[in-house]
ROBA-16157 format. One record per atom (N, C-alpha, C, O): residue in three letters; z, x, y. Coordinates in steps of 0.02 Angstrom, whole numbers, padded with zeros to 5 digits, always signed. Atoms other than C-alpha are relative to their C-alpha. Layout:
residues N
ALAZXY...
end
This chain:
residues 229
MET-00026+00062-00038MET-01200+00429-00945MET-00021-00012+00071MET-00026+00023+00121ASN+00031+00031-00068ASN-01263+00328-00819ASN+00051+00004+00050ASN+00109+00022+00037GLU-00045-00007-00070GLU-01189+00322-00637GLU+00065-00038-00011GLU+00124-00019-00012LYS-00055+00062+00008LYS-01101+00153-00664LYS+00065+00031-00049LYS+00125+00022-00037ALA-00048+00004+00060ALA-01011+00211-00821ALA+00051+00070+00035ALA+00104+00082+00005THR-00049-00051-00034THR-00924+00364-00708THR+00034-00020+00056THR+00075+00018+00083LEU-00054+00018-00043LEU-00850+00253-00582LEU+00062-00034-00023LEU+00061-00062-00078PRO-00056+00036+00013PRO-00682+00184-00584PRO-00018-00068-00026PRO-00069-00097-00007ALA+00003+00057+00021ALA-00653+00028-00682ALA+00015-00060+00054ALA-00007-00117+00059ALA-00030+00042-00066ALA-00556-00029-00518ALA+00028+00040+00046ALA+00050+00093+00023VAL-00039-00031-00057VAL-00484+00034-00366VAL+00049-00037+00041VAL+00033-00085+00077LEU-00052+00043-00012LEU-00308-00018-00321LEU+00016+00025+00073LEU+00014+00085+00086TRP-00009-00009-00066TRP-00271-00025-00143TRP+00087-00016+00022TRP+00109-00072+00008ASP-00050+00010-00041ASP-00098-00012-00054ASP-00033-00036+00064ASP-00091-00029+00084MET+00028+00026-00065MET-00101-00122+00108MET+00044+00031+00055MET+00011+00070+00090ASP-00032-00023-00060ASP+00025-00072+00238ASP+00000+00081+00003ASP+00023+00122-00037GLY-00006-00095-00008GLY-00001+00113+00308GLY-00049+00027-00028GLY-00058+00085-00011THR+00047-00021+00038THR-00145+00131+00190THR-00077-00032+00030THR-00121+00001+00058LEU+00051+00032-00017LEU-00275+00005+00226LEU+00010-00025+00085LEU-00031-00018+00131ILE+00004+00019-00069ILE-00196-00070+00383ILE+00053+00051+00025ILE+00090+00087-00007ASP-00062-00038-00039ASP-00089+00011+00522ASP+00055-00056+00028ASP+00062-00063+00088SER-00034+00035-00006SER+00031-00114+00517SER+00086+00021+00010SER+00125-00019+00038GLU-00060-00017-00027GLU+00198-00012+00529GLU+00018-00013+00057GLU+00065-00054+00061PRO-00018+00015-00068PRO+00215-00021+00701PRO+00014-00075+00013PRO+00058-00090+00053TYR-00005+00068-00007TYR+00199-00212+00692TYR+00073-00022-00051TYR+00112-00064-00031TRP-00078-00003+00034TRP+00358-00195+00543TRP+00046+00023+00050TRP+00081-00020+00077ILE-00037-00017-00030ILE+00449-00087+00643ILE+00027-00035+00072ILE+00085-00032+00093SER-00029+00048-00067SER+00451-00199+00812SER+00027-00062-00033SER+00059-00098+00005ALA-00027+00063+00016ALA+00501-00339+00717ALA+00065+00014-00033ALA+00107-00030-00032GLU-00057-00022+00013GLU+00638-00237+00637GLU+00047+00007+00060GLU+00106-00010+00060ILE-00029-00015-00067ILE+00688-00194+00806ILE+00019-00078+00036ILE+00077-00096+00042GLU-00011+00072-00029GLU+00684-00367+00884GLU+00054-00024-00054GLU+00109-00035-00028LEU-00045+00023+00037LEU+00781-00422+00739LEU+00065+00030-00009LEU+00110-00010-00024THR-00069-00013-00003THR+00930-00315+00740THR+00033+00001+00068THR+00092-00011+00077ARG-00004+00003-00072ARG+00926-00302+00927ARG+00038-00073+00009ARG+00092-00073+00038SER-00033+00063-00005SER+00970-00498+00916SER+00075-00003-00022SER+00111-00046+00002PHE-00059+00003+00036PHE+01127-00457+00812PHE+00033+00058+00021PHE+00078+00079-00015GLY-00038-00057-00043GLY+01182-00308+00933GLY-00008+00066-00062GLY+00033+00111-00057VAL+00009-00060+00050VAL+01125-00178+00779VAL-00049+00041+00029VAL-00104+00024+00050GLU+00060-00047-00032GLU+01053-00018+00838GLU-00039+00019-00066GLU-00016+00029-00122TRP+00055-00014+00048TRP+00900+00017+00743TRP-00065+00036+00043TRP-00095+00013+00091THR+00048-00054-00029THR+00779+00167+00781THR-00068+00001-00040THR-00072-00015-00099HIS+00070-00011+00025HIS+00588+00201+00753HIS+00005+00046-00072HIS-00034+00046-00119GLU-00021-00060+00074GLU+00668+00340+00615GLU+00003-00055-00048GLU-00038-00058-00093ASP-00048+00036+00032ASP+00773+00198+00543ASP-00065-00043-00046ASP-00063-00058-00106GLY+00042+00041+00038GLY+00608+00099+00509GLY-00056+00042-00037GLY-00090+00014-00080LEU+00051-00047+00045LEU+00493+00243+00439LEU+00039+00011-00060LEU+00006+00024-00111ALA-00027-00009+00070ALA+00620+00261+00304ALA+00003-00051-00046ALA+00023-00043-00104LEU+00009+00076+00035LEU+00593+00075+00248LEU-00087-00007-00032LEU-00108-00053-00067VAL+00064+00011+00006VAL+00399+00121+00236VAL-00010-00001-00075VAL+00004+00050-00107GLY+00025-00007+00071GLY+00337+00066+00056GLY+00046-00024-00047GLY+00036-00027-00108LYS-00052+00016+00044LYS+00502+00003+00005LYS-00005-00089+00000LYS-00027-00121+00047PRO+00008+00077+00002PRO+00516-00194-00066PRO+00034-00036+00057PRO+00073-00003+00092LEU-00028+00031-00073LEU+00571-00310+00074LEU+00071-00037-00021LEU+00110-00064+00018LEU-00072+00020+00015LEU+00720-00363-00024LEU+00052+00052+00012LEU+00107+00041+00037TYR-00046-00049-00010TYR+00790-00189-00026TYR+00009+00005+00090TYR+00065+00015+00115SER-00017+00000-00054SER+00760-00193+00157SER+00049-00053+00041SER+00078-00042+00095ALA-00039+00063-00028ALA+00849-00365+00188ALA+00072+00022-00017ALA+00120+00005+00017GLU-00078-00004+00011GLU+01003-00299+00106GLU+00010+00065+00042GLU+00070+00074+00051LEU-00026-00053-00035LEU+01009-00144+00205LEU-00001-00029+00070LEU+00047-00002+00096PHE-00024+00029-00051PHE+01003-00245+00373PHE+00054-00030-00018PHE+00100-00015+00021ARG-00065+00041+00007ARG+01137-00355+00302ARG+00058+00067+00002ARG+00111+00059+00031GLU-00049-00037+00008GLU+01230-00197+00269GLU+00025+00027+00076GLU+00083+00040+00092ARG-00004-00026-00070ARG+01202-00139+00455ARG+00019-00041+00043ARG+00032-00022+00100GLY-00035+00033-00052GLY+01266-00301+00524GLY-00046-00052+00012GLY-00031-00089+00059VAL+00041+00053-00022VAL+01122-00420+00523VAL+00022-00059-00049VAL+00018-00054-00111ASP-00049+00049+00038ASP+01217-00591+00473ASP-00047-00050-00015ASP-00045-00102+00017LEU+00065+00055+00028LEU+01060-00687+00381LEU+00013+00024-00069LEU+00030+00078-00092ASP+00027-00011+00067ASP+01028-00727+00213ASP-00065+00062-00006ASP-00103+00074+00041PRO+00058-00033+00000PRO+00901-00600+00143PRO-00059-00030+00002PRO-00107+00005+00019GLU+00054+00035+00008GLU+00779-00731+00121GLU-00026-00009+00076GLU-00084+00003+00092ASP+00010+00007-00066ASP+00797-00771+00311ASP-00016+00055+00033ASP-00045+00052+00087ILE+00019-00052-00035ILE+00783-00599+00346ILE-00080+00016-00003ILE-00117+00028+00044ILE+00074-00005+00027ILE+00617-00583+00253ILE-00038-00043+00038ILE-00088-00026+00070ASP+00062+00040-00054ASP+00547-00733+00339ASP-00008+00018+00061ASP-00064+00020+00088PHE-00003-00034-00075PHE+00587-00668+00499PHE-00059+00052+00016PHE-00103+00050+00059LEU+00057-00053-00007LEU+00488-00511+00470LEU-00074-00019-00019LEU-00120+00000+00018ILE+00068+00029+00017ILE+00337-00591+00384ILE-00021-00032+00058ILE-00069-00008+00090GLU+00015+00037-00054GLU+00332-00714+00517GLU-00030+00027+00042GLU-00085+00010+00064ARG+00034-00037-00062ARG+00315-00585+00643ARG-00047+00037+00002ARG-00084+00041+00051VAL+00058-00037+00009VAL+00200-00468+00569VAL-00061-00033-00030VAL-00116-00007-00035THR+00068+00037+00016THR+00087-00599+00505THR-00027-00030+00048THR-00086-00043+00040ALA+00017+00024-00057ALA+00075-00676+00671ALA-00047+00048+00040ALA-00101+00030+00063GLN+00034-00072-00034GLN+00021-00496+00750GLN-00068+00017-00042GLN-00120+00037-00014VAL+00068-00020+00025VAL-00108-00469+00606VAL-00053-00045+00007VAL-00112-00029+00016ARG+00047+00048-00024ARG-00178-00638+00632ARG-00041+00007+00066ARG-00103+00004+00070ARG+00037-00032-00061ARG-00212-00589+00810ARG-00046+00056-00011ARG-00107+00048-00007GLU+00047-00062+00018GLU-00278-00413+00766GLU+00008+00022-00055GLU+00067+00037-00064THR-00013-00041+00056THR-00291-00340+00609THR-00012+00069+00012THR-00066+00085+00037PRO+00017-00072-00020PRO-00274-00149+00625PRO-00009+00043-00048PRO+00033+00080-00073TRP+00032-00032+00070TRP-00381-00082+00491TRP+00005+00082+00023TRP-00001+00102+00081MET-00005-00063+00011MET-00359+00098+00453MET-00089+00018-00008MET-00117+00008-00061ASP+00068-00014+00011ASP-00551+00155+00490ASP-00024+00030-00056ASP-00072+00004-00086ASP+00007-00031+00056ASP-00553+00277+00354ASP-00002-00034-00059ASP-00050-00034-00098ALA+00009+00036+00054ALA-00494+00168+00230ALA-00055-00056-00003ALA-00080-00068-00058ARG+00035+00055-00004ARG-00604+00021+00288ARG-00069+00017-00026ARG-00104-00018-00064ALA+00065-00022+00022ALA-00756+00135+00275ALA-00005+00010-00086ALA-00056+00006-00120LEU+00008-00023+00081LEU-00702+00182+00086LEU+00002-00061-00035LEU-00021-00069-00091LEU-00001+00078+00042LEU-00673+00001+00043LEU-00065-00021+00008LEU-00093-00051-00037ASP+00064+00040+00000ASP-00831-00045+00108ASP-00055+00044-00058ASP-00099+00013-00089SER+00028-00032+00045SER-00905+00099-00003SER-00003-00025-00071SER-00051-00030-00110VAL-00030+00020+00081VAL-00815+00040-00162VAL-00030-00071-00014VAL-00055-00084-00069VAL+00018+00051+00026VAL-00860-00135-00139VAL-00083+00004-00015VAL-00105-00015-00069ALA+00065-00018+00005ALA-01050-00088-00107ALA-00026+00019-00061ALA-00078-00004-00084ALA+00018-00024+00076ALA-01049+00006-00275ALA+00021-00053-00063ALA+00010-00040-00123GLY-00020+00031+00048GLY-00977-00138-00363GLY+00057+00010-00034GLY+00059-00008-00093ILE-00056-00031+00035ILE-00818-00072-00408ILE+00056-00074+00026ILE+00060-00097+00083PRO-00041+00056-00019PRO-00686-00225-00423PRO+00056+00044+00045PRO+00062+00105+00041CYS-00064-00021-00035CYS-00527-00204-00302CYS+00049-00050-00021CYS+00042-00109-00037ALA-00070+00053-00016ALA-00350-00265-00301ALA+00036+00035+00057ALA+00031+00094+00073LEU-00052-00007-00056LEU-00224-00273-00159LEU+00057+00016-00044LEU+00063-00021-00094VAL-00060+00000+00016VAL-00059-00206-00210VAL+00053+00017+00041VAL+00068+00075+00055THR-00047-00005-00051THR+00071-00237-00097THR+00067-00017-00001THR+00081-00068-00034MET-00075+00033-00005MET+00262-00255-00062MET+00014-00059+00041MET+00063-00096+00039SER-00011+00064-00055SER+00226-00380+00079SER-00008-00057-00041SER-00030-00056-00099TYR+00012+00060+00052TYR+00224-00553+00021TYR-00057-00032+00011TYR-00089-00011+00059SER+00057+00036-00002SER+00083-00678-00003SER-00024-00013+00066SER-00079+00009+00080ARG+00010+00011-00067ARG+00082-00734+00173ARG-00040+00049+00043ARG-00094+00041+00072LEU+00048-00064-00043LEU+00032-00574+00256LEU-00064+00028-00042LEU-00118+00044-00017ALA+00055-00013+00037ALA-00067-00530+00105ALA-00078-00033+00024ALA-00128-00012+00053ASP+00038+00057-00023ASP-00164-00675+00127ASP-00041-00001+00071ASP-00099-00018+00078ALA+00023-00004-00079ALA-00189-00652+00322ALA-00058+00062+00003ALA-00106+00056+00041VAL+00035-00035-00007VAL-00274-00494+00288VAL-00063-00018-00033VAL-00116-00024-00002VAL+00056+00012+00053VAL-00384-00533+00127VAL-00054-00044+00044VAL-00115-00035+00044SER+00051+00058-00027SER-00452-00685+00236SER-00054+00052+00029SER-00114+00038+00024ARG+00041-00039-00048ARG-00525-00539+00341ARG-00070+00024-00040ARG-00125+00026-00012VAL+00033-00032+00059VAL-00619-00470+00192VAL-00013-00033-00072VAL-00009+00000-00124PRO+00000+00037+00047PRO-00647-00609+00075PRO-00028+00004-00063PRO-00008-00031-00110ASP+00037-00029+00050ASP-00764-00527-00043ASP+00031+00058-00030ASP+00006+00077-00083ALA-00015-00070+00023ALA-00664-00364-00069ALA+00044-00012-00065ALA+00039+00016-00120PHE-00060+00000+00058PHE-00525-00417-00175PHE+00009-00046-00044PHE+00039-00097-00027ALA-00006+00032+00071ALA-00533-00486-00355ALA+00071-00015-00019ALA+00086-00070-00043VAL-00083+00019+00005VAL-00341-00478-00370VAL+00045+00018+00063VAL+00026+00062+00102VAL-00043-00008-00047VAL-00201-00483-00252VAL+00063-00015-00050VAL+00070-00061-00091VAL-00069-00006+00035VAL-00011-00424-00318VAL+00046+00008+00066VAL+00037+00060+00098THR-00052+00003-00053THR+00128-00459-00176THR+00059+00010-00031THR+00065-00005-00090GLY-00064-00005+00021GLY+00306-00416-00189GLY+00033-00049-00028GLY+00073-00038-00073ASP-00026+00046+00022ASP+00349-00589-00208ASP-00038-00025-00065ASP-00027-00082-00084GLN+00029+00016+00070GLN+00247-00596-00371GLN+00025+00056-00056GLN+00004+00063-00114VAL-00021-00049+00053VAL+00336-00460-00451VAL+00087+00013-00019VAL+00123+00017+00030THR-00069-00015+00026THR+00515-00426-00545THR+00009+00069+00047THR+00041+00065+00099HIS-00019-00078-00024HIS+00521-00235-00491HIS-00064+00036+00046HIS-00121+00054+00029GLY+00059-00030-00027GLY+00445-00164-00335GLY-00006+00056+00001GLY+00039+00082-00032LYS+00005-00061-00014LYS+00389+00001-00291LYS+00065+00040+00015LYS+00104+00021+00058PRO+00048-00062+00038PRO+00415+00150-00347PRO+00000-00039-00071PRO-00031-00003-00110HIS+00006+00023+00059HIS+00427+00040-00504HIS-00063-00012-00021HIS-00098-00036+00024PRO+00080+00007-00001PRO+00251+00030-00587PRO-00018-00060-00019PRO-00074-00065-00044GLU+00012+00060+00023GLU+00267-00156-00621GLU-00060-00027+00029GLU-00101-00051-00009ALA+00048+00006-00038ALA+00144-00189-00478ALA-00076-00006-00017ALA-00119-00050-00020TYR+00074-00040+00023TYR+00002-00070-00530TYR-00027-00022-00059TYR-00086-00037-00067LEU+00015+00026+00075LEU+00015-00120-00715LEU-00031-00079+00008LEU-00082-00101-00020THR+00027+00059+00007THR+00005-00296-00664THR-00073-00022+00024THR-00108-00066+00000ALA+00066+00008-00020ALA-00150-00280-00560ALA-00057+00019-00043ALA-00106-00018-00049ALA+00052-00020+00061ALA-00254-00188-00693ALA-00001-00062-00050ALA-00054-00088-00066GLN-00007+00059+00046GLN-00189-00330-00811GLN-00036-00056+00015GLN-00064-00090-00027ARG+00016+00079-00032ARG-00240-00475-00704ARG-00100+00019+00000ARG-00140-00021-00022LEU+00067-00016+00007LEU-00427-00373-00681LEU-00019+00004-00059LEU-00079-00006-00065GLY+00022-00008+00074GLY-00437-00349-00869GLY-00031+00073-00007GLY-00081+00080-00042VAL+00012-00071+00015VAL-00452-00152-00859VAL+00046+00048-00020VAL+00103+00035+00001PRO-00062-00032+00002PRO-00347-00014-00919PRO+00011+00044+00048PRO-00031+00085+00068ILE-00034-00042-00054ILE-00236+00064-00793ILE-00027+00073-00002ILE-00036+00095+00055GLU+00016-00040-00008GLU-00296+00223-00841GLU-00071+00011+00028GLU-00078+00068+00050ARG+00055-00006-00025ARG-00478+00200-00783ARG+00000-00020+00085ARG-00051-00024+00120CYS-00003+00021-00063CYS-00412+00148-00616CYS+00017+00060+00053CYS+00051+00108+00034VAL-00025-00046-00045VAL-00393+00251-00455VAL+00038-00050+00050VAL+00013-00103+00068ALA-00041+00032-00044ALA-00247+00194-00341ALA+00003+00024+00062ALA+00010+00085+00054ILE-00009-00036-00060ILE-00237+00242-00157ILE+00055-00028+00040ILE+00056-00087+00059GLU-00065+00002-00025GLU-00068+00261-00079GLU+00008+00039+00061GLU-00029+00085+00077ASP-00006-00043-00064ASP+00008+00318+00087ASP+00081+00017-00016ASP+00102+00074-00005SER-00079-00025+00003SER+00209+00313+00042SER+00027+00023-00059SER-00002+00013-00113PRO-00029-00045+00069PRO+00320+00413-00083PRO+00009-00055-00050PRO-00008-00043-00108SER-00014+00029+00051SER+00373+00254-00162SER-00078-00036-00026SER-00085-00047-00086GLY+00070+00028+00012GLY+00193+00180-00173GLY-00043+00049-00061GLY-00064+00035-00116VAL+00035-00058+00044VAL+00115+00345-00242VAL+00053+00001-00064VAL+00023-00005-00117GLY-00046-00004+00066GLY+00273+00355-00377GLY-00019-00080-00040GLY-00012-00085-00101SER+00017+00062+00032SER+00223+00178-00426SER-00062+00008-00038SER-00052+00005-00099ALA+00067-00004+00002ALA+00038+00199-00449ALA-00001+00053-00057ALA-00023+00051-00114TYR-00004-00075+00063TYR+00072+00376-00534TYR+00032-00014-00066TYR+00003+00011-00115THR-00044+00020+00053THR+00200+00310-00665THR-00041-00052-00024THR-00043-00048-00085ALA+00038+00049+00038ALA+00091+00165-00707ALA-00048+00037-00035ALA-00060+00012-00090GLY+00047-00049+00027GLY-00036+00304-00755GLY-00077-00020+00040GLY-00128-00012+00007ALA+00053-00004-00040ALA-00171+00268-00616ALA-00027+00072+00013ALA+00018+00113+00021THR+00025-00064-00059THR-00270+00421-00541THR+00008-00020+00064THR-00022-00065+00093THR-00041+00023-00061THR-00169+00422-00392THR-00028+00035+00072THR-00015+00095+00068LEU+00015-00033-00047LEU-00240+00477-00222LEU+00047-00024+00074LEU+00042-00079+00100GLY-00047+00000-00057GLY-00108+00499-00072GLY-00027+00011+00056GLY-00063+00061+00062VAL+00021-00027-00070VAL-00146+00494+00105VAL+00049+00010+00049VAL+00088-00036+00063ARG-00065-00004-00025ARG-00030+00563+00206ARG-00011-00034+00080ARG-00051-00009+00119ARG-00001+00034-00052ARG+00003+00434+00358ARG+00073+00028+00026ARG+00085+00083+00050LEU-00064-00008-00043LEU+00185+00418+00414LEU+00047+00055-00035LEU+00074+00103-00006ALA-00050-00042+00042ALA+00287+00500+00268ALA-00034+00042-00040ALA-00091+00037-00062PRO+00026-00062+00045PRO+00281+00662+00171PRO-00021-00022-00072PRO+00005-00073-00097LEU+00012+00013+00071LEU+00208+00658-00001LEU+00015+00050-00051LEU-00016+00103-00045GLU-00020-00059+00044GLU+00279+00763-00138GLU-00060+00003-00049GLU-00094-00042-00075ALA+00053-00017+00053ALA+00161+00872-00247ALA+00023-00027-00071ALA+00081-00027-00091ARG-00015+00011+00069ARG+00139+00808-00425ARG-00056+00017-00049ARG-00114+00013-00028PRO+00055-00032+00045PRO+00038+00871-00567PRO-00057-00051-00010PRO-00044-00105-00037GLY+00061+00057-00012GLY-00143+00777-00544GLY+00009-00022+00046GLY-00041-00059+00052LEU+00007+00045-00055LEU-00101+00700-00385LEU-00051+00025+00051LEU-00057+00084+00069SER+00043-00021-00069SER-00223+00705-00250SER+00034-00024+00062SER+00064-00077+00066ARG-00042+00011-00068ARG-00154+00717-00066ARG-00056+00028+00050ARG-00092+00078+00046VAL+00064-00014-00050VAL-00268+00706+00085VAL+00041-00014+00054VAL+00093-00047+00049ARG-00015+00030-00063ARG-00239+00691+00265ARG-00046-00058+00039ARG-00032-00087+00091SER+00050+00064-00028SER-00383+00561+00297SER-00036-00017-00062SER-00042+00024-00108LEU+00044+00028+00059LEU-00487+00459+00175LEU-00081+00011+00036LEU-00133-00006+00007GLU+00066-00003-00029GLU-00631+00500+00300GLU-00058+00033-00025GLU-00048+00090-00045GLY+00045-00035+00058GLY-00796+00545+00214GLY+00004-00017-00080GLY-00040+00001-00119MET+00001+00013+00064MET-00739+00481+00054MET-00042-00055-00024MET-00054-00098+00017THR+00038+00035+00015THR-00848+00383-00057THR+00020-00029-00060THR+00073-00008-00083ALA-00005+00033+00069ALA-00853+00275-00221ALA-00011+00059-00053ALA+00017+00061-00108GLY+00018-00054+00044GLY-00927+00438-00292GLY+00049+00060+00016GLY+00030+00116-00002THR-00042-00056-00013THR-00778+00548-00233THR+00054-00040-00048THR+00075-00007-00096LEU-00047+00033+00053LEU-00656+00420-00328LEU-00021+00026-00064LEU+00018+00056-00102ALA+00007-00009+00080ALA-00752+00443-00485ALA+00005+00061-00014ALA+00018+00075-00072ARG-00027-00070+00027ARG-00729+00626-00478ARG+00050+00017-00019ARG+00061+00055-00066LEU-00085-00002+00000LEU-00539+00609-00448LEU+00011-00037-00082LEU+00056-00019-00119LEU-00009+00033+00067LEU-00553+00503-00610LEU-00028+00043-00053LEU-00012+00028-00111ALA+00035-00051+00055ALA-00652+00641-00711ALA+00054+00038+00003ALA+00072+00054-00054GLY-00047-00045+00022GLY-00506+00755-00673GLY+00002+00053+00066GLY+00042+00099+00071ASP-00018-00047-00071ASP-00538+00838-00489ASP+00055-00027+00033ASP+00070-00086+00043VAL-00056+00007-00045VAL-00398+00860-00393VAL+00003+00022+00077VAL+00007+00082+00089ILE+00000-00016-00064ILE-00395+00860-00210ILE+00062+00013+00029ILE+00101-00035+00028ASP-00066-00003-00033ASP-00244+00936-00118ASP-00012+00036+00074ASP-00024+00097+00077GLU-00002-00029-00058GLU-00249+00961+00068GLU+00065+00022+00034GLU+00066+00053+00087LEU-00057-00002-00035LEU-00066+00964+00098LEU+00026+00067-00031LEU+00056+00100+00013GLY-00008-00066+00022GLY-00033+01120+00001GLY+00093-00012+00007GLY+00116-00066-00013ASP-00071+00001-00008ASP+00175+01156+00044ASP+00032-00041+00051ASP+00092-00044+00059GLU-00016+00032-00057GLU+00165+01041+00197GLU+00063-00062-00004GLU+00061-00098-00054VAL-00047+00057+00013VAL+00316+00912+00217VAL-00009-00047+00057VAL+00023-00099+00060
end
């Protein structure tokens, strides 16, 4: 079998927290929003929303006392974060290097994010040749951890999900990719990642290449976290 045949049919990338360090932007926007309504919101509250669908977050803000429609809450957050990303896209250096390796190997990529199209488009515009497909939270009926987003990405790429490697950083994102049937690589950023059979978990993507992902697809498992929580 030649080298190209052993590579993944596609690599499916989460965005916030995995590919870009945007979580501080989100938490800052959340604090600004809640403070304007006199609602207490902490950094820890923000971390609890990592990887969750925006509509879920909007409903939680309403429960906590933010007197806006869910759509208006979402618009506020996306506007703030998109503006920040356009000013400075905070790439995760390890993920960006791996993305470059994957693109250089000729492997199609999809961006699979629960952020909405406006924000995803701002990121994709920085690497216009990297992503053949973009699946966003406003394009799916069921957000992560439901597998719909990852299944949609594979379908749009025209490849079997079982031949894809997905890279995620949040428990809900890992759950989405894993349940969809992709070979899943979880990178420990802000949230703990529960062990699952066949799930690779690493502290960093540094030093990984397209060849590393090919080995994961072939059945290798890397677990650097062990019992770590």
